[in-house]
N, C-alpha and C positions, 0 to 999 in steps of 0.2 A: 503586287497590289498595295494600295494605300488603304489601311484598315483602321477604323475607329474601334477601340476596345474599351467599353465602359466597365467600371468596377475593376480597374487594372491593379489597384492596391489590394484587391481581394484574393482569396485563395486560387480560384480557377482562373480569374483574369490575369493574374501574375504569371502563372505557368503557361497559359496560352500565348501571352505577349512574348515571353522568352522564346517559345518554339517558333513563332512567326518571325521574330527578328533574326533568329539563328538561321532561318532558311532564306532570308533576304528580303522579306516584306518590309514596307514602311508602316510603322505603328504609331498612331496617336492615341494616347491613353488618357482617360479622365476618371476621377474618383472624388467624392466629397470628403473622404477620410473621416467619416463620422465615428463617434465613440461607442457604438454598439458593443464592440469589444476592443481590447487593448490596441491603441493606435501605434504603439511601438512596433508591433508585429507588421502593421501595414507599412510603416516607414521602412522597416527592415526589408520587406519585399521590394519596395521602390528603390532602395539602395542597390539591391541586386540588379536592377535594371538601369543603374547609373543616374538615378534621380536623388539628389541629396535633399534632406529635409529643409535646410536653410535656403535652398534655391527655389522652393515651391512658392508659386504666386496664385492668388485667387483669380480665376477666370482668365488666366494668361499662360500661354505655353512656354515651357522651359525645355532646353535641349539636354538629352542624356549625355553623360560623360563617358559612357561605356559603349553605346550603340549609336552609330551615325544616323540611323534611320528611325530614331525614337524621340518623340516629344511627349510631355505630360503637362496637364493642367488640372488644378483643383477646381472642379465644377460640379455643382449639384444638378442632377437630371431634371429636377423640378423647376430649375431656374430657366424659364422660357427664353428670356433675352440672351442669356449666355449660350444656351444650346443653339439658338438660331444663328448667333454670330459664329459659333464654331463650324456649323455646317456651311455657312456662307463663305467663310474664309478658307476652308479646306475642301478639296475635291476628292471625296472618299469614293473608293471603288466598292467597299463593303463595310458593313457595320455589324459588330458582335456585341449585343447588349447583355452583359452579365451583371450590371449594377442593379441592386435591389436591396430593400430592407429585408434581411434574411431572418430566419428563425420562426418556427411554429409557435413556441411557447411565449415568446416576447410579443406576438401579435395579440395575445390576450390582455397584455398590459398597456400597450401603446398602439392602438389600432390606427390612429391618424397618420403615424409615420409610414405605414404600409400603403395607404392610399396616395400619399404625396409622392413617395419614391416609385412604387410599383405600378401605379395607374397614371397619375399626372406625369411622372417622369417618362414612362413608356410612351405616352401620347406625344411628348416632345421629341422622342426618337422617331416615331412614325411620321410626324410632321416634318422633321428635318429630312428624312428620306424622301418624302413626297415633294417637298418644295425645292430640293436641290439635286434631284435626279439620281439618288442612290437606289439601285434596284435590288442589291444583294444584302439581305438582312437575316442574320441568325440571332436568336434570342433564347434566354434561359427560361424554361418553364420548370416544373417540378413534379416528382412522383406524388407529391401531396395532393395533386388534383384528383387522384383516384378516390380519395375520401373513404366513404363507407363501402366501396366495392370490396367484395371478399373473394371473388373468383380470381385465381392466380395461375400463371403469371399475368401481370397487368399488361393489357394490349392497348395500343393506340386506337384501335377500333372500338374499345369499350366506351359506353356512355360514362360521362364524368359530371354528373349533375348534383352530387351530394358531398360537397367539401365539408370538412370538420374544423377548419381554422380559417381566419381571415387571410392569413398568408396564402393558403391554398386557393382561396377565392380570387385573390388578386392575380395569381398566376393563371388561373382559368380565364380571367378577364383579358389577360395579355394575349392568349391564344385567339379569343374572339375578336379582339381589336385588330390583331395582325391579319386575320382572315378578311376583315372588312377592307383594310388597306390593300391587300393583295387583289381583292375583287375590284375595287374602285380604281386603283392607281397602278396596278401591275407590279407592285413591289413583291419580289420573290422572297417570301417570308418562311423561314424554317424555325420551328420551335423544338427545343430539346428538353425533354422531361428528365431531369437529372435524378439519379438515384444516389444513395449515400456515398459521397466522395471523401476519400481520405488520402493522406500522404504528407510529405514534407511541406512545411509552411501552411499547414491546415488551420482551420478555424478553432479558436479556443472554446467555443460554446458547443462543440460537437464531441461525441463520445471518446474518440481516440485521445484528444487533448485533455478532456476532463478526467478521464480514467487514469491516464499516465501521470498527470500532476498529483492526483490524490494518492495513487499507489506509492510514488516516490517520496511523498511527504507524510506517509503513514496515516492518511485519512481514508475513511470508508467511502466506497463508491455507491451511488444510488442505482439499484438494479430494478427498473420498473416492470410492472406486470409480473413480478416475481421471477423475472428472467425468461418468461415465455414469450419471447419476441425474436424476430429475425429481420435482417436488413441485407439488401443487395449491395454490399460494400464494394466500391469500385475504386481502384487505384488511380491517382491523378493523371499519370502518363497515358493510361488507357482512355480516360475521358478526353484529354486534349487531342489525342489521335482522332477520335470521333468528331470533335468540333472542327478540326482542320479539314476533314473529308467533306463536311457540310459546307464550309466556306468555299471550298474549291468546286462544289457542285450545287449551286443554288437551286431552290425549288422550281419545279416545272408544273404546268397544268396537267392534270390527269385526264387524258383524252377519253378514257372510258368511264369517267365519273358519271354516276346515275343519280339524278335528283330525286327519283322515286325510291331509291334504295341507297342513300348517301353514305359513302365511306367517310367517317369522321376525320381520319388522319390525312386525307387528300382533298382535292377540290377541282372544279373546273378552272379555278384561279391558280396562280403559281404559289401554292401553299402546301406545306408539309409538316407533319408532326412525327417525331421519333422519340422512343425511349432510348436513353443512353445509360447503360449500367453494365453490371458484370454477368447478368443472366445466370447467377448462381447464389441464392440467398444463404447467409450464414447465421446460425443461431447465435443469439446474444451471448449465451454462456460459452460457446466455442470461441467467439471473438475475444471474450475476456481471458479465456485460457491461453489463447495465442499471444495476447498482450503480456500476460504474466510470464510466460516462457521467455519472451524477448527481453523483458526487464529483469528476469531472474528473481522475481519477488511476487509473492501471493497477495492478492487484493483482499482487503477487508470489505465486506459487502453488507449493505442495507437493502433488504428485499422489500419492495414497495409496490403499492397498487398502480394501475394504469394512470397516466396523466391525461388531463383534458386536452383535446386537440391532437393527440397522438394516435398512431395506428399500430396494430400488432405486427404486421409483416409487410415487407415490400419485396417484389420479385419482378424484374423487368423482362418482358419479351422484347428482345432487340433484333428481331428478325428483319425489320425494315433496313437497319444499318448493315446487317450482315449480307442480305440479298443484293442491296444496291451498291454497297461500297466495299464489301469484303471485310467489314469491321469485326475484329476479334480480340476482346480483352484477354490478355494472357498472363497478367501478374497475379501470382498466388497470394492469398492472404498473409501467409508466413513471410514471403519476400517483401510484400508491401509494408507490413508492420515493421520489419527489420529496418527498411530505409527510413520510415517515419521516426523510429526511436533514435536512429543514428543522427538525424537532423535535430531532433528535439534536444538531445544531450548537448550537441554542439552549440545550438542557438541559445539555450537558456543557461549554459555555462559561461558563455562569452557576454551575455547581455548585462 
């Protein structure tokens, strides 16, 4: 298949592209390489894909030196003209939209960035699929859409009407927009609600990187809600496995869908929502202890109250992926953290 992967310089996009290229797919990747976090990490990921920083051109594809079937362009999703030209010039079989302005807390500081990237940008993706005949669309949603829901594990059949951050609200809007295009234009739209993803090449604004950097440099880590939190930490390889299954099996209409008793996660249109996580939440203090053990060093801790826009716990019901595709995350936290620390020491020692 010829697949467009947006956000390819990002954590998940990079790993997905690598997996697709290694199995023989043709991958066109785009990213705006914004400075929300260290761009050197983004350029490092691109180098692993054979894209050198000095070769990158604005709105123009460059060829990988490592993978024959890979091209990359620096394009902003919100750039309507550039996105239209990309779809017009390429004949994509599938699109995986992972590009987004990420981060719950940053959405409190810079809300406009989220509307431009996550709403306007996603509209450009949908319009590209509509106008140029791409039927297979997978896109990133987030566990954040569950908001004030307290019943766990989170199920895709749960109502999600009470988000607590603008980031989460933009992801909820993506699901609604995708359904509209599935209904009107037959686009096979699959949304993936990601739970906390970690592993090599991870994001520096997330706990594994923040905590590791602080511990190794003798700084205290901030432990919010006094440590009384848990997350469904999911190793990156397990996440990528789930995404690939979805790409290979695009959404189909639910023939049994009942408009009098609607299933939120399916539709009479070719539309599907899945949770993608580990299905096994880990207490924050257990996560910290696992990290300390892997680093061989105890963390100094600042116990702090809950942050605005955050949630106490996330726990994914991934029965949809299990039942339909045999999805089964099997990386233990200890093994995943070990691989993450190994990469971290190598990357930041050589940087």
